[in-house]
N, C-alpha and C positions, 0 to 999 in steps of 0.2 A: 419524378423526384426533384427535390429542391436543388438548384445549382450551387456549386461551391462559391465562396466569396470571390468575386472577380470573374466568375464564369468558367474557370478552369481549375481542376484539382492538380496541384503541383506534385510532380514526381521527379525527384532528383537523384535517383539511384544510378550509380555509375554502370555503364555497360561492362560486361565481363572482360572484354579485350582491353578496354581502357583501364579498368581497375587493376588487372594483372600488370599492365605496363607501368602504372604509377607505383604499385607496391614493389615491383622489382627494381625500381630506381629511387627508393626512399632517401638514399644518401645525398641525392641532388637537391633535396628540399630543406628549407628551414621549417621549424615547427613552432606551434603555439599549443601549450598545455591547457586543457579545459577541466574545470571541476565537474561534479556530477550533474549539477543543474544546467550548466551550459551544454554539456553533452546531450541532455534531453532536448534543449532548444534546437540543437543541430538536427537531431532525428526528427523533431516535429516540423522543422522547415522542410526537410527532405521528403517526408511522407505526406506533406500537404495539410498537416494539422493547422499550420499558420498560413495557408493560401490566402492571398496571392504572393506572399513573401518568397523570394528565391535565395535569400541569404541574410546576413546581418545588415542592418540599415546603414546606408551612406548618409552623408551630412545633410543633403537636401531633404531627404525623406525624414530623417531624425528631427530636424527643425520643424517640418510641417506637421509631424505627429504631435510634437509638443504644443505648437501654436494653434492647430486647426483640427486635431484628431483625424487627420487625413494623410494619405500617401501622395506626395507631389508627383511621383513617377508613374502612378497608376490612375491617372485622371481623377485625382482627388477622392479616391475610394476611401471610405471610412476605415480608420485603423487607430486604436486608442493607446496602445502600449508600445514603447520603443524596444524592439528586440535587438540588443547590441552586444558587441564583444569588446571588452576593455583590456588594454595591455599597457605596460609601463612605457614611460618616455624612452628608456634605454632600449626596450624591445622594439619600439617603433623605429628607432634609428638603425637597429640591426636589420630590419626588414624593409627599409625605405626603397631599396632598389629591386625588391622582389615583386614579381607579378602573381606568383602563386605560393601558397604555403600549405603544409600539412597540419591539420588539427588533430591533436592527440586526445583521446578520451581520458576519463578520470583514472583509468588503469594504465595510462601512457601507451595505449595501442592506437595505431592509425585509424582515424574515424572518418575524416572527410578531407577533400581538397577545397581550399578557399582561394578563389581567383578574382581578378579584376579589383585589386585591393585599393582602398582609399583610407588614409589616416587623417583623423581630425580631432581637434580639442573640443571641449564642451564645458558648460558652466553647471557645476553640480547643484548649486542652489536653484538655478532656473529649472533644471530637470526635476528636482524634488517638488518645487512649488507647482509646476504645471501638471505633472503626473499625479501627485498625491494631494495637491491642494494645501500643502504645508511644507516648511523646511525644518520642522521640529524633529530633531534627531531621536526623540523617544518613539517616533513612528517607525515600525520595523522596516518598511520599505525605504524610508528616507535614510535611516541608519545604514542600510546596505549601499545606497548611492554614495555616501560619504566614505565608504571603505573601498570603492572601486578605484582602479588605476586611472591615470590622467588622460589617456589617449583611447579613442574608439577606432576600431578598424571595421570598415564595411567591405562586403564582397559577396560573391556568389558561391553557393555550396554544391559540391558533388559528393554524395555519400559513398564511402568505400566499405563500410562495415555495417551490415544490416542486422547483426545478431544482438539480441538483448536477453538477459537472463532473469528479469524480474516479472513475475506474474504473467508468464507466457500464455496461460489459458485465457487471459482477459486482456491482453495487450494488443488491441486491434488498431490497424491503420484506418484512416477514413475510407480508403478504397474497399477494405474488408467489411466495414460496417454497412456501407452502401450496398454491397452485394448481399449481405445478410438481410437487411431491411427489404430489399427487392424480392429475395427468395421467399420471405415470410409474407409478402403481399402488403407491407406497411407503406401506405402513401403518406401518412402523417405520423410523426414520432415526437414524443416529448422527451427532452433531456433533463435529468435531475442530477445536479452536482452536490457533492457532500465531502466533508472532511471528518465525519463522525460515524460511529456505529449507529445503526438505525433504531429509533424508538417508534412507538405506535403513532406519534404525530407525523413522522416522516412517511410512515406506511399509509396513513390517511391521505396525505398530499399526493402520493404516487397513485393511489387508487382513483383519486379525483381526476388526475391527469389522464388515466386510462379511460375515463368516461368521455374524454374529449378527442383522443387520438387513437390510432390503430395500435401503436406500440409505445413502450417506455424504455429508454436507454439510461440506466443508472450508471453514473460515471464518477466514482470517487477520485479526488485529486491525490496523486501519489508523488510526493516531493518532500522538500525540507520540512521538518516537523518542529513544533514547539514542545517544550517540556509539558508533560501531563496530557498531551494529545494521545489518542489511541494509535497503536502501531498499525501500519498499513495492512498487515496480514490478517488482523482481527476485523478490520472494517470489511475487507473482501470476504473473509470467512462468514461473517454475520449475514451479509447479503446473499451469499451462496445458500445459506439455510433458509432465508425468507423466500427466495425465488423457488427453491425446491419444495417447500412445505406449504406456503401460503399464497403465492401469487398465481394468477391465471396462467396456465401452461402456454408457452410459445408466444407470450405477449410482452415479455420482459427480457432484455439483454443486459448483462453486467459487463462493463468494460472499465478500463482505467484511463485516467488522463495524467500522463507523466510530465508534470511541470510543477514548479514551486508556486505557492501563493505569494502574490506581491502586495496584497492588502491595499489595493488602489481604489477600493470602493466603486464609485460610479464608472470610472474608466475600465476597471477590470470586469465589471458586469458586461460591458459591451464586448470586451475581449473574449470572455467566456461564451457569449452568445454567438459570435462569429465563428469561433472554433467548433461549436456544436453544429452550426450550419454546414461547415466543411465535412463533418462526420455524417451528414445527411438528415439532421433533425430539423423539424419544421417549427417546433415549439420549445420554449425553455422556461423553466420555473425560476423566477427571481423573487426571493423572499426578503424579509426584513433584514437590513444591514448586511446585504450580500457583499462579501469580500471586505468587510469593514475591519477597523482596528481601533479599539479603545476610545470610541466616541468622536473620532475625527470627522465623521460624516453623519448627516441626519439619517434617521432610521430608514427612510424610504427614498434616499437620494439615488440608490442604484436602480430603482424602478423609474423614477422621474426623469432620469437623463435620456431615456429612450424617446421621450416626447420632443426632444430637440432635433430629431432626425425624421426624414420621410420614411414611411413604412418600407418602401422598396430599397432604401439604403442599407437597412439591416436585414430585412426579408425573413426574419424569424419572429414568430408571434410570441410575445412575452406574456407569460401567465403570472399575474401579480396577485398571488394568493395571500389572504390574510393569515394571521396567526391561528394555529390549530390548538384547541383546548379540549378537555374531556368534561362532559356534563354527567356527574355521578347519579343525579336523580333520573336522568333520561337513559343512562347507561349507553352513552354514545359519544363518539368524537365528532367535532364539527368546527367550522370556523368561528372565531370569537364572537361576532355579532349575532350568531344564530338564535340564541336564547338569552337575552340580557337579564331576565328576571331569575335565572337559574344559577346555582352555584357552579363555578368554573374551576377546573384544576389545570394549571399551566404546565407545560413541559419544561423542566429545568435541567439543562445539561449538567450543571454542577451537582444537582441533587442526584441524578442518575449515576454520574461518575463516582460520587461518594458511596452510593449503595454498592456499586461494583467493587470498589476498593475494600469495603467492609464485608463483602460477600453476603450482603443482605438482599434477598430477592425482592425486586420491585413488584408492585401490583401488576397484574396482567394487562391492565389498560395503559401502562407505561412502556412495557417492553415484553416481547415474547420470551417465554421461559427458556426456549432452546438457545436464544441469543445470549441470555444471561449465563446459562451454563457454559457456553463457549468462552465467555469473557472472564469467568472465574476459575477456569481450570488451571491457569498458569500462575506462576509466582508474580508475574508483572506483565500486564497487557498494555501498559502505557509507556510512552517515551520517557526515558530518564537520561542521565548524563552518559551512561554506558551504551545507549542505543546508537548504533552507527548508521548514518545515512548510506555508507558504503556497504554494499552487499557482495562479499567475496564468495558466496556460495556458487558453485557451478550448477547445482540443482538441489532440490529439497531431498531430505532423507529422514529416516527414523532410526535412531539408536535405541534398541529395546533391551535394557538390562533386566535379566531375569535371574532369580536365585532365591534361596531361603531368607527368612527374616534374620537379620544380623550377619548376612553373608558379606557385606561391604559394598553392595551394589549402589546404594545411595551416595556413599562417600566418593566412590569412583566417578559416578555420574555427575555429581556436583563439580568435581575437579575438571572433568572433561568439558562440561558446560562453560565453566569459567575461562578455560583456555580458548575455546572456540569464540566466545564473546569478545575476549580481549584481542583476538585476531581480526575482528571486524565482520564476523559472520552474523547473519540473522539466525538466531537460535532461540528456542523456547524450551523450558524445563517442565516436564510433567512428572510428578512424583506421587506415589500412592497415598501418602499422608495428606498432601495438599488437596488432591482430587477428592479424597473422602470427606473433606470439609465442605465441599460445594457440589461438584458435579455428581457425586454418587453417595451423598450423605444419607440417602433414604435406604441404602442397601446394607445387608448384613454380610455374613461370611459363609452361607451355604453355597453349594456348588452352583446353584441357579443364580444366586446373587453375585458370586464371583465372576461368572460368565457375563452377566449383564454389566458389571463393573468394567470389564475389559472391552465389551462392545461399545460402551459410551466413550471410553478413552480412545479407542481405535478410531472412532468417528472424528474426534478432535485432531488426533495425530495425522490422519489422512488429509483433513482439510488444510492443516498448516503446511504439511510437506508438499502438497499439490501446488501451494502458492509460494514455493521456493524457500521454505523455512526448514532449517535443520532442527529436528525434535530430539531431545534427550529425555527418554522415559525410563523410569525405574519402578517396576512392579514385580511382586512375587510371581504372578501369572503362572500358577502351578500346572495348568492343564495343557498338554501338547496340542490338543484339538483346537483350542482357542488361539494359541500362538500360530498354528498353521493357517487358521482363518485370517489372522493379521497379515501373514506373509502373502496370502493370496489376494488380499484386497488393498494393501498399502504398498504403493510403489516405493522402491528403494528401502525396503525393510531390512534392517541389519540386526540379527539376533546376537546378543552378547550374554553368554552363560557365565555367571559368577559362581564358580563351582566349590565354594567353601563347604566342607562336610558339616553335617548337622551337629556333631559333637563339639566342634569348634564354635559354631554359632551359639550353642548353649553356653559355652564358657564366656562369650562376649556379652551375653544378655543381661545388661544391667537392670532392666525392668522386671526380670524374673518371669517373663511370659512363658518360656519353655517349661519352667518349673510348675507354673500354674496349669499348663496344658497337660503335663504328665500326671498332675494330681486330679485332673478332670474338671478343674475350675473354668477352663476355656475350651469350648467345643470347636470342632472343625479347624484345628490349628495345623497349618501346613508343616509337614515333616514329622508330626507326632500322631495326631488323630485324623489327619487328612493327607492324601498323598501329594508328593511333588514329583512330576514326571520330567525327568531331566532331558534337555535338548540332545538329540542324537547328532545333528550336524549344524551347530551354530557357526555363524560367520567368524565369531571371535570367542575364544575360550580363555577365561581369566582365572587365575589361582591366587587370589590375594592372601590366602593363608600361607603361601610359600614365597610370594614375591612382594617387594616393597610397593607402596602405592604408586610411585612414579613409573614403575615398570608397567603396571596395568594401564595407567592413563596413557602412556606413550604408545602402547600397543593399539589402543583405540584410535588415537589421533593419526598414527601412521597408516592405519587401514583406510581412513578417510582420504588421506593424501594419495596413497598408492592406487586407489580405485576411482580417483577423479572427482570426488565429492567436494573437495576444497582445493 
């Protein structure tokens, strides 16, 4: 198996005895508070993702990385991105006599011990120009540099808290992936990085990689998002579907890369390649404009920079694939130069995104229908201003509101969803009317179709909750057998029975659906011509015909808190 960068996989987890000693004497330490992205950097250093780094860079290494793309303290080993911790001038004065400090994570919990401290100033313009090739503050990476504090602190890390609650099924350390690759007999592994949901062009690239190596490691970047990016949970969910239904068995592993995109173009391409080397990958796909931002780099700069280094300095084979297109006359995907005399259809991320927003199914040569169905089941699968990078979920769950039409389940569910979202939880809303527009629009209201409706919805709910998302679902779901199936297959399933009697539901029915059902104009109408089987032992029983809305909503939120879900 390929060696980690620098020859040794870094492991900086505190021994149990030392951890207990430090945590029992926290009052003796000064602290530095980290945001979520710096918290990820600390974990990545400690678990060897950033091998050979053992902490935040000190001045000599910082300057060497800027000037030479190398680490001065590691025999000039190639390293392209400065991993640094910035603090205010005031904070540096408070800490100037300290040899050790405690780093607090984004939830203000003890995360790591930082020792052998070194404080130093730096030139923001120089840093921007050398890392990003520009000091234009319209560049997202440069903009971030100019918001940093004025002092950098370097030092060595000892990790105290190894717990992480995001995407635990896919959150592997380099040690774990190396063990998996070895167990599967993969001597060669291609890494594929992505920030998007997969289309058929991505799929073609990945299959081409599997023609060259034993295995494929698909690793979406999980970090700070831009508006209109797809939410992390849908990227992961979409790949779960592809790997389960379309990819060769036991030849693909899905993991996450928990870090922010820096948009440093060529330098970041090297950074990502070295990270994959630490995970045990021998090959890495670098496409057009890798880690680019708004035309600051030439389209193939991220591929060309590898020509500046000797092969053994990077030690990862870079797969410089060309653009993938679809040839409709040949009914095939291929690289762009394959058939220059034939009509070509390019893959447009903007076009696909618009189709998803409009719930307009793309042709099958653009996207798998199962992926499209996943992406159109929710009211919003893309990052907006309400989407919080902070995930306060302790674990995923499914709140399943069931009850008659007009019982009040949608109103209560919407209010619960709004409260949870405002509290910074990752939550998604599944509602019968929305789902009927896309995921199950081909279904009617017979018992068979109702069962299929719930089967499809439960697949989506299970996928989201497995990836740490709280799902708020409201469906009539009249049959006890289907709800029991949900309970058996979906972890942390919470049944909420909205028990409004049918006569009150009829009084509320502004659309006159009950009246039409009684007149025989609507067939298979639940509560009139089709049965509703009331839950016998729901986790939560609501009576909105007796209680104000806020009482019902509070009952649900309190249940989540009392049972450790939030």
